[in-house]
N, C-alpha and C positions, 0 to 999 in steps of 0.2 A: 504494500500500500504506500503510495507516494504521499509525503507530507512536506510541509515547509522546511522542517529541520533536515530533510535530506539534502538541502542545498548547501549545507555546511554545518558542522557541529560546533559546539562552543569551544573556543580556543583555550589554550592552556592557561591563559591569564585569569580566567574566571574559575571560581570554586563551585562549579555547578554540578559536577558529577563526582561520584565516589565518596561523598561525605556520609558520615554515620549519623546516628540520631542526634548527638550533641551538635555536630556541624550543621545539620538541618535546622535544629532549634535556633541556633545563633543566626542563621540566614533569615529565618522567618521573623525573628525579633528585629533584625536590621531592616528587613523589608517593611515591617509595620512602622518603624521609626522614620524611614525615608520616603517610601513609595506612597503611603496613604495619608501623608500630612495634609495635602490640599483637600481631598475628598472627605477626610476625617473631621475637618473643622467646618464643613458646610452646615451642620446643624446649628451653628451659632446664629445664622441669619436666614436660612432657607424658608422655614415655616413663617417667620415674620414677614418675609417678602411676599409670600403667597397671598397674604391678607393685607397687602399694601392698599391704601385707599383708592389708588387709581384703577384697581381691578374691580372694586365695588362688591367684594364678597363679604358675607357675614359668616362667622364660625358656627353655623348650625350643624346638626348631625350629618345630613346628606353631603353638605359641602366639605366638611372635614374628612369624611370617609372617602369622598371622591378624590380630593387632593392627595391624601395619603396613598390611595390606590395608584394614582398616576406616578407618584414618587417611587413607590415600591416596585412597580413594574418597569419604570425607567432604570432603576438599579439592576433589575434582573436582565432586561433585554440589552441595554446599552453597555453597562459595565461588565456584568457577569458573562452574558452570552457573546457579545461582540468582542470585547477586549480580553477578558480572562480566558475564554474557551477558544474562540476562533482566531482572532488577530495575532495572538501570541504564537500561533503556529508559523507565522510569517517572520521568522527570525532571520536576519542577515548574518549568518555564521555566528549566532549567539547574541547579536546585538539587536536592539529595537529602537523605536522612535521614528518620527516622520522622515528624517534624512536617510536613515537606514532602509526604511521601507521604499523610499523613492529610488535609492540605488539598486535595491533588489528588483524592483519593477523594471528599471531601465536595463538591467542585465538580461532580461527576457526579450527585449525588443532590439530591432536592428539599429546599430549605432548611426546617428545622424538622421534617422527617420522622423517624420512629423509627429508620430505617436510618442517617440522617445523625447522629443522636444517638449510636447505637451505635458508629459509626465514630469519632466524637470521643472516646468513652470508651476505645476500643481504643488510639487514638493517645496519649491522656494516660497510660494505664497503661504503654505501651511506653516513653514518655519517662521515666516514673518508674523503670522497671526499668533504664534507661540510667544513672541516677544510682547505682543499686546496683552496676552494672558499673564505673562510674567510681571508686567507693570501693575496689574490690577489686583492680583492675588495677595501680595503683602499688605497693602492698605486695607482691603476689605476684611481680611482675617484678623488683623491686629485691632482695627476699629470695632469689629464685631465682638471681640473678646473684652476690650476695655470698656465698651458700653455697658457692661454689667455693673459698673459704678453707679449708673443712673437708677438701676433697680435697687441697689443697696440703699441709696439715698439720693434724691434729686439735687441735693447740695453739690454733689460731685459732677454734675452735668458739664460745667465749664472746664473741668479738668480732663475730659476725655481726649480732646484734640491735642493739647500739649503733651500728655503722657504718651499718646500714640506716636507722636513725632519723635519723642526722646527714644522710645523703644526701636523704632525703625532706623533712626540715625545710628544708634549703637549697633544694630544688626549689620548694617552696611559697612560701618567702620571696622567691624570685627573681621570682615571677609579676608583682609590681607594676611591675617594670622593663620588662615586655613581652618578647615572644619573637621580635621582628623580626630582631635580630642573630643570636641563637642559631639561629633557623630556617634561616638560610643554611647553617649547618654540619650541619643534620640530614641532608641528602641524602648528602654524602660519608661521614658517620659510618655511616649505615645501609647504604650501598653496600658499605663496607668490611666491615661485619658480615655481610652476606649472602654476600659473596665468601669470607670466611674460613670460615663454617660450611659452605658448599658444598664448599670444598676439603677440609676435614677429614672431612666426610661421605663424599666420594668416596674419600679415602685409606683409610677403614675398609671401604668397599664392595669396593674392589679386593682386599682381603685375604680377603673372604668374600662373593663375588658371588651366592651362593645367595639372599640376601635380595631380590634383584630379582624373584624369582618372586612376591613379595607384590603386584606390580602386577596379577596375575591375580585377578579378583573371586572366583574359586573359593575362595581361602583365607579371605576374609571369610565366605562362606557356610559353609565347613567349620568355622570357629570357632563360628558359631551352632549348627551341627549337633551339635557335640561338647560344647558348654557349655549348651545349652538356654536356659532363661529367665535363667540366671546371666549369659549373654552380653549381655542387654539392660542389666543393671546396669553392665557394663563401659563402656557408651556414656557413662556419667557422666564417665569419664576420656577417652574418645575425643573427646568434644566439645571438649576443650581444644585440639585441632588447628585448630579453626575459630573459636575466640574471637577477636574482632577483625575477623572477616570483614564484619560490618555496617558497619565504618568505611569500607570501600571505597565504599559507597553514600552514607554520610553526608558524605564529603568530596568528593562529585561536583562541587559548585559551586566548589570551590577550584581544581580542576585540569582538570576535564572528563573525558569518557569515555575518549578515546583514550590520554592519558598513563597513566591508571590501568590500562587493559587492557594496554598495552605493558609497564608495570612488572610486572604480575602474570605474564603469560605468558612474557615474555622474561627475567625476573630472579628474582622472589620465589618463585613456585611451584617452579621447578627447584631453587633453593637449599634450600627447606624439605624437599622430597622427598629430596634427597641427604642432608641432615643426619639426618632421621628414619631413613632406611634405613641410614645409617652407624652410628647408635646401635644399631639392631637387629643389624647385623653384629657389632658389639662384643659384644653380649649372647650371641650364639651361641658366641663364643670364650671369653668371660669372664662367666659368669652372675653373679658377685659384683658386677659393675658396675651392677647395678640400684640400688645405693645412690645413685649420681648418674651415670647414663649419659652425660649431656651432657659434663661435665667430664672424665670418665674416658675419653671417646673422643678427648681431646686429648692429644698427647704431653706428657710432663713438662716439656720445655723451653719449651713454648708456653702452659702453664696460667696463669702469672701475667699475660702479655700478654692472654690471652683473658679473664681475670677483669676486667681493666681495661676492655677493649672491651665485654664483656657488661654491666658496670655502667653504662657510658655509654649503651649501647643501651637498657637498662632505663629510664634517666632520660628518653631520647627518647620511648620508648613511653608513659611516664607523662605526659610533657608533652603529647603528642597527646591523651590522654584528658582531661586537665585543661582544655586549650583547647576540646575538644569540649563539655565541661560548660558552659563559659562561653557557647558558641555556642547550645547547646540552651536554656539559661536565657533568653538574649535573645529567641529565637524564641517561647518560652512566654510571656514577658512581653508581647510584641507581640500574641500571639493571645489574651491575657486569661486565662491559666491560672496565672500567677505574679504576685505584687505587683510594683510598680515597685521595682527595686533600683538602688543606685548603680553606674553603669558608667563605667569610666575607659578612655579611648582611648590606647593606648600607642604608636601610630604615626601620624605625620602623613600618610603616604602610603597606608597600607592600612587601610581602615575596619574590616576584619574582626579586626584586632588589638585585642582588648578585654581588660579585666581586671575581674572582678566580685568585689570584696573579700569580701562575705559568703559567696558560694559557695566561694571559695578557702579561707577559714579553716574553713568547715563541713566541706569535704572533708578538709582537713588533720587536724582533730580526729578525724574518723571513721577516717582512714587510720592514724594513730598508735594509736588504740584497737584497731584490727584487728591491727596488728603485735604489740602486747603481749599481745593475747588469743590469737592463733594461733601466733605465735613461729616459724613456718617456712612455706616455700612449699608443702610437702606438706600441712600442716594447712589452709592457705588454699585449696589446690586442691580439697579436699573440699567447701568452701563455694562454690566458683566454678562457674559454669555455668548455674545456675537462672535468673538474670536474663537472661543472654545468650540462652538457648534460648527464654525467654518473649518477648523482643524479636524473635527470628527468626520465631517462630510468628506474631506479630502482623504482621510484614512480609509474610508469605505471605498472610494473610487480606486485608490491604489491597491487595496486588498483584492478587489474584483479583478484587476489586471493581473496581479500575481497568481490568483487562483486559476484564472483562465489559461495563463501561459505556462505555469510551473506545476500545477497540481492536477494532472489529467484524471486521477482516480478519485479525487475528493471534490472536484469543482461542481459535480452534479448536485451536491447538497450545500456547498459553500456559496455558490452564486445565487441561489434563491434566498439564502439568508442575507446576502449583500443587498438584494432587492428590499427586504424588510428593513435593514439598517438604513438604506438610502431614504426610505419613506419616513422613518423616524427622524433622521438627521435633517431632512428638508422641512419637516414640521417644526422642529426646534429652531432651525435657521429662519423660517418665516416669522415665527413668534418673536424672535429677538430682532429680526430686521424691521418688524413693525414699530419697534421702539424708536427707530430713526425718525419716524413721522411725529413723534410726541415731543421731541426736543428735550429729552431728559438726559442726554449725554451719551446715548448709545453710539454716537459717531466717534467717540474717543478711541475705543479699541480698533475700529475700522480705520480711522486716520493713522493710528500707530502702525497697523498692519500694512496699509498701502504705502506709507513712508518707508518702512523697512523693506518692502518688496521692491519699490522703485530703486532704492540704493543698492540692493543685492543684484537686481537685473542690470543696473547701470555699471556696476563693477564687473560683472561677468561679460557684458557686451564690450565694455571699454578694454578689457584685457584681450579680447579677440581682435579688436581693431588695432591695438598696440602691437600685438604679435604679427598681425598682417603687415603693418607698416615696416616693422623691423625686418620681416622676411622679404618685403618688396625692395627695400633699399640695401639689404645685406648682400654679402658676397658668399657664394656657395663654397663650402668647406672643401669639397672634392677638387675644385679647380684652384683654390687659394694655396693649399699646402704644397702641391708640387712646384708652383711658381716661387713660393717663399724659399724652398729648399735649394733652388738654383743658385741663390746668393744668400745663404743663411746668415742671420745676425749672430752676435756673440751669445754663446750659451753660458748661463750661470748655474751654479749648483742649486739643487732643491727641486721641489715639485710645485707647479702652479696649477690650481684648480679653477677653471673658469665656469661660473654658473651661467647656464643658458637654457631658455625654454624651448629653443628650436635646435634639434640635433644636426640639422643640415647646413646651418648658416654660421659664419664666423662670428663669435661673440664680440660685441662692441668693446668689451673690456680688453680683449686681446689686441684689437686694432689700436686702441689708445695706448696700451702698454708698449707696443712696437713703435708707435709714433713718437712718444715722449721719452721712453727709456731706452729704446733701440736695442733691447735684449730679449732673449728667450730663455726660459728655464730649461734645465736639463731634461725634465719630464713635464709634459703639458697634458692636462686632462680637461676634456669638455664634459661637464657634469650637468645632467638633467634629472630633476626630481619629479617623479610622477606620483599622483595619488590615484589609487585604485578604488573601484566602487564596492569594495569589501572592507570590513572593519580592520582586518589585520592581514598584511601581505604575507603570502606563504614564503617560507625560508628559501625555497628553491627559485623564487622569482624576485627576491629582495634586490639582488645586485647583478648587473650585467656589465662586463668589461670587454671592450673590443679594441684591439690594437689596430691603428690605422697608419702605422709606419713612422720611422724617425722619432721614436719615443713620444709620439702623440697617441692619446687614448680617448675613446668615447665611452663614458660611463653613465649608466642609468640606474638610479636608486628608486625603488618603489616602496611606498608606504600605504597602509590602509587609512581610511578617513577617521579612525579612532586613535591612531598612533601619533606619537610625538616625533616629528621628523628630525632626528639627531644625525646629521650628515657626517660629522667626524667619526662618530662611533661606528656607523655603517661602513665607512671606508676602512677604519682600523680592523674591523672584523673580516674584511676581505682577504687580509694577509697577503699571500702571494698569488691569489687567484687572478688569472689573466696576465701574469708576468709583471705585476707592479706591486710594490709595497709602500704603504702610506705611513710615513713617520710624522706624527703630529707636530714635532718641533722643526720639521724640515718642509712643511707644507704651507703654502700661502694661497688664500682664496681671493679670487677677483670677481667682482660683481658690478654690473652696470646699474646706475641709478638714473632712470630716465626722468626728464622734465617734460610734462605733457603740455602741449600748446593746443588750445581749442580752435577749431576752424569751422566755418559754415560749409554746407553742401557736401558733407561727408557722411559717415556712418550713423551718427546720432545727432539730434538737435543740439545747438550750441550750449543750451543750459545743462544738458546731460554731459556734454564734453567737459564743461567747467566743473560739474559735480564730480566727475571721475578724476579730474585733475586734482581737486582738493583731497579726495579720498586717497589717491595715489601718493600725494605729497605727504600725507599724514600716516601712511602705512608704516608699520615697524620695519626696520632694516632686517636684512637676512641674518645678521649676527645673532640676534636673540631667537628668531623663529626657527632657524636651522641649527641652533645650538653651536654656532661657529664662534670660537673665541675672538673677541674684538681685536686682540693684538695680532691675529693671523689673517685679518680681512682687509682688503683694499677695495674701496668703492670708487668707480670712475663715472663721471656724469655724461649724459647724452640727451639731446633735445629731440623729441618726436612729436610731429604734428598729426593729429587725428581728426 
């Protein structure tokens, strides 16, 4: 039977296989702490948003059971069936997430075809929408937690905003120290969170068990039957129950399928259902609790401890989203959709622990702006959902392509399910899209997504135009070298490595070196770094060395999109392969640093040319990105008009 996992097994870097009971328990605890933070803190604001005044609903028995039924079946169909059971089968050699799914879908299609191009566009837009989600999740979760102060005493109402800002500022400021130490505490914190919300949910259900009838899908159907088209708009609030569900797939490479599935079925799903139903049971007894059903479902003696626990859980959920943004950024850089950015590694043991300063502070600025603009979790909830549902819709489309092209034995049942998922995703997208007409801020995530998409597409297209110009004005290597050797310049000891994107054209750096220094090194290497559409490059495809005569070599190093491109280390490990040995102290790296000049009537509009020029000018140098020591790198300038 063909499955997605047949496309590649989990690589050696992951601890997905061969672990005992203790190892599995640790992975499950880690998954609960990292993967489920976003979806696990949704009870803070979801039920409250369902009864927002602009929906015009009252918490009577039929309405409460109808909304609980919609939320319950959304958890089962969208998170459980779609992500946990089906889409996790689509692992790209053990890795998940929209970029990994895009690469997997493109591997099944003809390179350069229109369908492959369309899949790439979908993947980029989905990644762009992820950044919109990443900017909204921290403020909505932290505000939702701190707003418990208003329930404890109205006196604290004016303290909610400043306390939230302080917490978020500390969270982003902490990123530069890494999350390795705090990550160990995530599991116990979130386990405590789920146990507590499940316990209080059960306590409320016992007092009014009639809400358990909401498990019957009849009540979801009845809600639509009685509210007609207005019920579709309510889905804009119901979708909050599943926000964060895509993180289950995105973190697949960190924990593996089994721990995430065990954590969901055995722990998180029951806790969420119990808490949502507990809030519903409270509303049937005390309709006034719609003001904040989460905190009002907690006994007075436990509200302050719950406030502390909720705030910590919100910080954990925000941390997971921020870390996810760093990871997606690195993948996008590797795949050529984002300029090289400075990346710092915060753990000697775990390569995935990274910190991207520019992304961190960009997110921080956007988060603080959102906090002061919306000022409450309720206001933010009206803007939340559009980017999430857009990403989920793209996931469904990419899953259908993967199932059709790569799963011949299982597509007969996966493709019909994709049809069901597509219907649900479109309903959620329509409900959240309708918010655009009400002027409540739903345009914010869409604006963020479109802006990020435009920048990613501009960078990708600009790089293509830049390489085309270099190739057009460049000299072919095959004709240049024989002519150079007719009257060879002085050779100096050592190895010169010239970084070039085009294997067939003489690098600008070599031409400038010959023009100004009038020397050649004893050994000269033309190095091209390629990124594969798999997470980790196979060892047998990592390095290719080709001798082209007179101590000139053409070298290609391949990395997967989840790897850190350490060029000196890859060259050192080559040893004597291909007849050349790389001594780090005897090797100098040469790279071109092009200056982009925008021009009209070329490949892109002038404004996009200028945008690309700014992005190119601010991209990190090859030194940090390729892990090349600064004292071994020479950068030479060149001006290119696009």
